[in-house]
C-alpha positions as CSV (number, residue, x, y, z in Angstrom):
1,X,117.5,49.4,154.9
2,X,118.9,47.6,158.0
3,X,120.9,49.7,160.4
4,X,122.9,48.4,163.3
5,X,121.6,51.0,165.6
6,X,118.4,48.9,165.9
7,X,120.3,46.9,168.5
8,X,120.9,50.0,170.6
9,X,117.3,51.0,170.2
10,X,116.1,47.6,171.3
11,X,118.4,47.8,174.4
12,X,116.8,51.2,175.2
13,X,113.3,49.8,174.8
14,X,114.1,47.0,177.3
15,X,115.6,49.1,180.1
16,X,113.8,49.2,183.4
17,X,114.8,52.8,184.0
18,X,114.1,53.9,180.4
19,X,114.3,57.7,179.8
20,X,112.8,59.5,176.8
21,X,115.2,59.1,173.8
22,X,116.8,61.8,171.7
23,X,118.3,60.4,168.4
24,X,120.8,62.9,167.1
25,X,122.4,63.1,163.6
26,X,122.8,65.3,160.6
27,X,119.9,65.7,158.2
28,X,119.3,62.8,155.7
29,X,121.2,60.1,157.8
30,X,117.9,58.2,158.3
31,X,116.7,59.2,161.7
32,X,113.0,59.3,160.8
33,X,113.1,56.1,158.9
34,X,114.9,54.1,161.6
35,X,112.5,55.3,164.4
36,X,109.5,54.5,162.3
37,X,110.9,51.1,161.3
38,X,111.7,50.4,165.0
39,X,108.2,51.3,165.9
40,X,106.7,49.1,163.2
41,X,108.7,46.0,164.2
42,X,109.0,46.2,168.0
43,X,105.8,47.9,169.1
44,X,102.1,47.1,168.6
45,X,101.6,50.6,167.2
46,X,103.6,53.8,166.9
47,X,102.4,57.4,166.7
48,X,104.4,59.9,164.7
49,X,104.4,63.7,164.8
50,X,106.7,66.2,163.0
51,X,107.2,69.6,164.5
52,X,108.7,71.0,161.3
53,X,105.8,70.0,159.1
54,X,103.1,71.4,161.4
55,X,104.1,74.5,163.4
56,X,100.7,74.5,165.1
57,X,101.6,71.2,166.8
58,X,103.7,73.3,169.2
59,X,100.4,74.7,170.6
60,X,99.8,71.5,172.4
61,X,102.7,72.4,174.7
62,X,101.9,76.0,175.4
63,X,99.4,75.7,178.2
64,X,101.5,73.5,180.5
65,X,103.8,70.5,180.2
66,X,101.6,67.9,181.9
67,X,102.2,64.6,180.1
68,X,98.6,63.4,180.8
69,X,97.1,66.5,179.2
70,X,99.5,66.4,176.2
71,X,98.7,62.7,175.5
72,X,95.0,63.4,175.7
73,X,95.2,66.2,173.2
74,X,97.6,64.3,171.0
75,X,95.0,61.6,170.7
76,X,92.6,64.2,169.3
77,X,95.3,65.6,167.0
78,X,96.1,62.2,165.6
79,X,92.5,60.9,165.8
80,X,93.6,57.7,167.5
81,X,93.9,56.2,170.9
82,X,97.4,55.9,172.5
83,X,98.3,53.1,174.8
84,X,101.0,54.6,176.9
85,X,102.1,51.3,178.4
86,X,102.7,49.6,175.0
87,X,102.9,52.1,172.1
88,X,105.8,54.2,170.8
89,X,105.5,57.9,170.3
90,X,107.9,59.7,167.9
91,X,108.5,63.4,168.2
92,X,110.4,64.2,164.9
93,X,112.4,67.5,164.3
94,X,111.9,68.3,168.0
95,X,114.3,71.2,167.8
96,X,111.5,73.2,166.2
97,X,109.6,73.1,169.5
98,X,111.7,73.9,172.6
99,X,108.7,73.3,174.9
100,X,108.4,69.8,173.6
101,X,112.0,69.1,174.3
102,X,111.6,70.5,177.8
103,X,108.5,68.3,178.3
104,X,110.7,65.2,178.0
105,X,111.7,65.8,181.6
106,X,108.1,65.6,182.8
107,X,107.4,62.5,180.6
108,X,110.2,60.8,182.4
109,X,109.1,61.8,185.8
110,X,105.3,61.5,185.5
111,X,104.8,58.9,182.7
112,X,107.9,56.6,182.8
113,X,106.0,53.7,181.3
114,X,105.7,55.5,177.9
115,X,108.3,54.8,175.2
116,X,109.0,58.2,173.8
117,X,111.6,58.6,171.0
118,X,112.5,61.9,169.5
119,X,114.8,63.0,166.7
120,X,116.5,66.2,165.7
121,X,119.2,67.5,163.3
122,X,120.1,70.8,164.9
123,X,119.6,70.1,168.6
124,X,122.0,72.3,170.5
125,X,122.0,74.9,167.8
126,X,118.3,75.9,167.5
127,X,117.6,75.6,171.2
128,X,118.7,77.5,174.3
129,X,120.4,75.7,177.1
130,X,117.4,76.4,179.4
131,X,115.2,74.3,177.1
132,X,117.3,71.1,177.4
133,X,116.2,68.5,180.0
134,X,119.7,67.7,181.1
135,X,119.9,64.3,182.8
136,X,116.4,63.3,181.9
137,X,116.9,61.9,178.4
138,X,119.0,59.1,176.8
139,X,121.0,59.9,173.7
140,X,121.8,57.9,170.6
141,X,123.8,59.1,167.6
142,X,123.0,58.1,164.1
143,X,125.7,58.5,161.4
144,X,125.7,57.8,157.6
145,X,125.6,54.2,156.8
146,X,129.0,52.6,157.4
147,X,130.7,50.3,154.9
148,X,129.2,47.0,156.2
149,X,125.7,48.6,156.3
150,X,126.2,49.7,152.7
151,X,127.1,46.2,151.8
152,X,124.0,44.8,153.4
153,X,121.9,47.7,151.9
154,X,122.9,46.7,148.3
155,X,122.3,43.0,148.9
156,X,125.9,41.8,149.6
157,X,124.9,40.0,152.7
158,X,127.6,37.4,152.8
159,X,130.3,40.0,152.3
160,X,128.8,42.1,155.1
161,X,128.7,39.2,157.4
162,X,132.3,38.3,156.5
163,X,133.4,41.8,157.5
164,X,131.3,42.0,160.7
165,X,132.8,38.7,162.0
166,X,136.4,39.3,161.1
167,X,138.9,39.0,164.0
168,X,142.1,39.8,161.9
169,X,144.0,36.6,162.9
170,X,144.4,35.4,159.4
171,X,143.9,36.8,155.9
172,X,140.4,37.1,154.4
173,X,139.7,34.7,151.5
174,X,141.3,36.4,148.5
175,X,138.1,36.4,146.5
176,X,136.2,38.1,149.3
177,X,139.0,40.6,149.8
178,X,139.0,41.5,146.1
179,X,135.2,42.0,146.1
180,X,135.3,44.0,149.3
181,X,138.0,46.3,147.8
182,X,136.2,46.9,144.6
183,X,132.9,47.6,146.4
184,X,134.7,49.9,148.8
185,X,135.7,52.1,145.9
186,X,132.0,52.3,145.0
187,X,131.3,53.3,148.5
188,X,133.8,56.2,148.3
189,X,131.6,57.5,145.4
190,X,128.2,56.7,147.0
191,X,128.9,57.5,150.6
192,X,126.6,56.4,153.4
193,X,123.5,58.7,153.1
194,X,120.5,56.3,152.8
195,X,119.0,58.1,149.8
196,X,122.3,57.8,147.8
197,X,122.7,54.1,148.8
198,X,119.2,53.2,147.9
199,X,119.6,55.0,144.5
200,X,122.9,53.0,143.9
201,X,121.1,49.8,144.8
202,X,118.3,50.4,142.4
203,X,120.5,51.2,139.4
204,X,123.7,49.3,140.1
205,X,123.2,46.8,137.2
206,X,124.3,49.8,135.1
207,X,127.2,51.3,137.0
208,X,127.5,54.4,135.0
209,X,123.8,55.2,135.4
210,X,123.9,54.4,139.1
211,X,126.9,56.7,139.8
212,X,125.5,59.6,137.8
213,X,122.2,59.3,139.7
214,X,124.0,59.2,143.0
215,X,126.1,62.3,142.1
216,X,122.9,64.2,141.3
217,X,121.5,63.3,144.7
218,X,124.7,64.5,146.3
219,X,124.5,67.9,144.5
220,X,120.9,68.3,145.7
221,X,121.8,67.4,149.2
222,X,124.7,69.9,149.2
223,X,122.2,72.5,148.3
224,X,119.9,71.3,151.1
225,X,122.6,71.6,153.7
226,X,123.4,75.1,152.4
227,X,119.8,76.1,152.8
228,X,119.8,74.7,156.3
229,X,122.8,76.9,157.1
230,X,121.0,80.0,155.8
231,X,117.8,79.2,157.6
232,X,119.1,78.2,161.0
233,X,122.3,80.1,161.6
234,X,121.2,83.7,161.4
235,X,122.1,86.3,158.8
236,X,125.3,87.3,160.4
237,X,126.8,83.8,160.7
238,X,125.3,82.2,157.6
239,X,127.9,83.5,155.2
240,X,130.8,82.6,157.4
241,X,129.5,79.1,158.1
242,X,128.8,78.4,154.4
243,X,132.2,79.6,153.4
244,X,133.9,77.4,156.0
245,X,131.9,74.4,155.0
246,X,132.8,74.9,151.3
247,X,136.4,75.4,152.4
248,X,136.8,71.9,154.0
249,X,137.3,70.2,150.6
250,X,139.6,73.0,149.5
251,X,141.7,72.6,152.6
252,X,141.9,68.8,152.2
253,X,143.0,69.3,148.6
254,X,146.1,71.1,150.0
255,X,147.3,67.7,151.3
256,X,150.9,66.8,150.8
257,X,151.8,63.2,150.0
258,X,148.1,62.4,150.1
259,X,147.7,63.1,153.8
260,X,145.2,65.7,155.1
261,X,146.9,68.7,156.6
262,X,146.2,71.0,159.6
263,X,143.2,73.3,159.1
264,X,144.4,76.8,158.1
265,X,142.4,79.8,159.2
266,X,144.0,82.2,156.8
267,X,141.7,82.8,153.8
268,X,139.1,80.3,155.0
269,X,136.7,83.2,155.3
270,X,137.6,86.5,153.6
271,X,138.2,89.2,156.2
272,X,138.4,86.8,159.2
273,X,141.6,85.3,160.5
274,X,142.5,83.3,163.5
275,X,140.6,80.7,165.6
276,X,138.9,83.2,167.8
277,X,137.2,84.8,164.9
278,X,136.1,81.5,163.4
279,X,135.4,79.3,166.4
280,X,131.7,80.1,166.5
281,X,131.0,79.1,162.8
282,X,133.3,76.0,163.2
283,X,131.3,75.0,166.3
284,X,128.1,75.4,164.4
285,X,129.2,73.0,161.7
286,X,130.4,70.5,164.3
287,X,127.2,70.7,166.3
288,X,125.2,70.3,163.1
289,X,127.3,67.2,162.5
290,X,128.4,68.3,159.1
291,X,132.1,68.0,159.8
292,X,134.4,65.7,161.8
293,X,137.1,67.3,163.8
294,X,140.4,65.5,164.5
295,X,142.6,67.1,167.1
296,X,146.3,67.1,166.5
297,X,148.5,66.3,169.5
298,X,152.3,66.3,169.8
299,X,152.3,63.9,172.8
300,X,150.8,60.4,172.6
301,X,150.0,60.0,176.3
302,X,146.7,59.3,178.1
303,X,144.5,61.2,178.2
304,X,145.0,62.5,174.7
305,X,142.5,65.2,175.2
306,X,144.9,66.8,177.7
307,X,147.3,67.5,174.9
308,X,144.8,68.8,172.3
309,X,144.5,72.5,171.4
310,X,141.3,74.2,170.3
311,X,143.1,75.7,167.3
312,X,145.1,72.7,166.1
313,X,143.1,70.2,164.2
314,X,142.1,68.6,160.9
315,X,138.6,68.8,159.4
316,X,136.7,66.2,157.4
317,X,133.3,66.0,155.8
318,X,130.7,63.9,157.7
319,X,130.2,61.8,154.6
320,X,132.8,60.7,152.1
321,X,130.4,60.5,149.1
322,X,129.5,64.2,149.7
323,X,133.2,65.0,150.0
324,X,133.8,63.5,146.6
325,X,130.9,65.4,145.1
326,X,131.9,68.7,146.7
327,X,135.5,68.2,145.5
328,X,134.3,67.5,142.0
329,X,136.3,64.4,141.8
330,X,135.3,62.4,138.7
331,X,133.7,59.2,139.9
332,X,135.5,57.3,137.1
333,X,138.9,58.2,138.7
334,X,137.8,57.0,142.1
335,X,136.6,53.7,140.7
336,X,139.9,53.2,138.9
337,X,141.6,54.4,142.1
338,X,143.6,56.8,140.0
339,X,143.2,60.3,141.2
340,X,146.5,61.6,142.5
341,X,146.9,63.1,145.9
342,X,143.1,63.1,146.3
343,X,143.4,59.3,147.0
344,X,145.0,59.8,150.4
345,X,142.7,62.3,152.0
346,X,139.5,60.6,150.6
347,X,140.7,57.4,152.3
348,X,141.5,59.3,155.4
349,X,138.0,60.9,155.5
350,X,136.6,57.4,155.1
351,X,138.6,56.2,158.1
352,X,137.5,59.2,160.2
353,X,133.9,58.6,159.3
354,X,134.1,54.8,160.1
355,X,135.8,55.5,163.4
356,X,133.2,57.9,164.5
357,X,130.4,55.4,163.6
358,X,132.3,52.7,165.5
359,X,132.1,54.6,168.7
360,X,135.2,56.9,168.8
361,X,133.8,60.2,169.8
362,X,137.0,62.2,170.0
363,X,139.5,61.6,167.1
364,X,143.2,62.4,167.4
365,X,146.2,62.6,165.1
366,X,149.8,62.7,166.2
367,X,152.4,65.0,164.7
368,X,156.1,65.1,165.4
369,X,158.6,67.5,163.9
370,X,158.6,65.8,160.5
371,X,156.3,62.8,161.2
372,X,152.6,62.2,161.3
373,X,150.4,59.3,162.3
374,X,146.9,59.9,161.0
375,X,144.9,58.4,163.9
376,X,145.4,57.4,167.6
377,X,142.9,55.2,169.4
378,X,142.7,55.1,173.1
379,X,141.9,51.5,174.2
380,X,141.7,49.8,177.5
381,X,145.3,48.4,176.9
382,X,146.8,51.7,175.7
383,X,147.1,54.0,172.7
384,X,147.1,52.3,169.3
385,X,148.6,54.3,166.4
386,X,146.9,53.8,163.0
387,X,148.6,54.8,159.8
388,X,146.5,55.2,156.6
389,X,147.9,54.2,153.3
390,X,145.6,54.6,150.3
391,X,147.3,52.0,148.1
392,X,149.5,48.9,148.4
393,X,152.7,50.5,149.7
394,X,152.8,49.9,153.5
395,X,156.2,51.3,154.5
396,X,155.9,54.1,157.0
397,X,158.7,56.3,158.3
398,X,156.4,58.3,160.5
399,X,155.1,55.1,162.2
400,X,158.6,54.0,162.8
401,X,159.4,57.3,164.5
402,X,156.3,57.0,166.7
403,X,157.1,53.5,167.7
404,X,160.7,54.4,168.7
405,X,159.4,57.2,170.8
406,X,156.4,55.6,172.5
407,X,156.8,51.8,172.2
408,X,153.1,50.9,171.8
409,X,152.0,47.4,172.3
410,X,150.4,47.3,168.9
411,X,150.5,49.4,165.7
412,X,148.3,49.2,162.7
413,X,148.7,50.1,159.0
414,X,145.5,50.4,156.9
415,X,146.1,49.8,153.2
416,X,144.8,48.0,150.1
417,X,146.4,44.8,151.2
418,X,145.0,41.8,152.9
419,X,145.3,41.0,156.6
420,X,148.7,40.1,157.9
421,X,150.8,40.5,161.1
422,X,154.4,41.2,161.7
423,X,155.6,41.2,165.3
424,X,153.3,43.7,167.0
425,X,152.2,45.3,163.8
426,X,148.9,44.5,162.2
427,X,148.1,45.2,158.6
428,X,144.4,45.6,157.8
429,X,142.5,46.4,154.6
430,X,141.4,50.1,154.9
431,X,137.7,49.1,154.3
432,X,137.7,47.0,157.5
433,X,138.7,49.9,159.9
434,X,135.2,50.1,161.4
435,X,135.2,46.5,162.5
436,X,138.8,46.8,163.7
437,X,138.1,49.8,165.9
438,X,135.1,48.1,167.5
439,X,137.5,45.2,168.5
440,X,140.2,47.7,169.7
441,X,137.7,49.4,172.0
442,X,136.8,46.0,173.6
443,X,140.4,45.1,174.3
444,X,141.1,43.9,177.8
445,X,143.8,45.5,179.9
């Protein structure tokens, strides 16, 4: 399946000062596939090794970290020649070999002509700081497939292109808007993990069969992530981390008026209370990229991070399809868009996921005494408030309070409706938030 990150990988390949690459992301987001596809298309040959599948591979790095020696021995290991000036080498699951990660520094210094890409799911968790070649690697982040990638993945190329080229100056064609809205509800069930999207694509002629098959994949993946927690977090922390991750859908389900509420530490893990006791397992989940944290601020001034508190935030799943499965929301209710208060926080989780994939690394929410705006985006021309409405109602008392207090140049309401403008307010279909945010981040001052 096509992924937009190919453009960033191509830019990395063409840099004169290219560093070894580390592609980060949660398990099952498609890191291995995209690196191999990139190697197949853009290089004469690529050479792939996986440090998780063969623990003895790490022995190549034990003697010393000389790139010349490592490449020579790697040729014997792979039983093929390696052209360091033209081929791509892929080190997959590199977190299983700290020496290989450290070696990236020496590849950069002593063999800069080599295109070396690596991938890892738990980098920063499995490895000590001393292993990390700070300043000597380039990073790219891969997330679950966003909505327009999903559209292209299931063959809706025209709709995907319509979404990617939207500039929000006039409404979308009503037929296109209706189709995009209906398929968006399918995306809420499917999510953006490539295995689930591919399954939906294969079976989508029979929607019931497709959705049931996707839900089975989600349940298996949830078990896989739980197994990862048990394997990589240590006996002491595994229970706490697992309980916290299971608790995210429970906390979201406490939402009032459909909006996700502040994360509560009480009862999240039996016997532990307060941020200090839970900060370590929360950080583990965030570093493993299994959750998305949105900081709550009570002042909407730049820089927003200056008004964020470590213990005041919302928490979302990294994939909205997994959230629906973990919450046991009947897929039929989602497709009918008739599932009570769940509708609001599922839409909010989708927005957080799209914003992260669009390049917003730190998410923020604003709360006043009795008001809340779900997301704030720092742009070159100022802070833009974004209110999320899961249906067709677009009135917002909270946004009115925010505007009276901060007088933003622009405000945005995401809803089920088509594109329209009213003074400085822009109304955008919620499914288009990824494209919208990319445009906001490119605004000129």
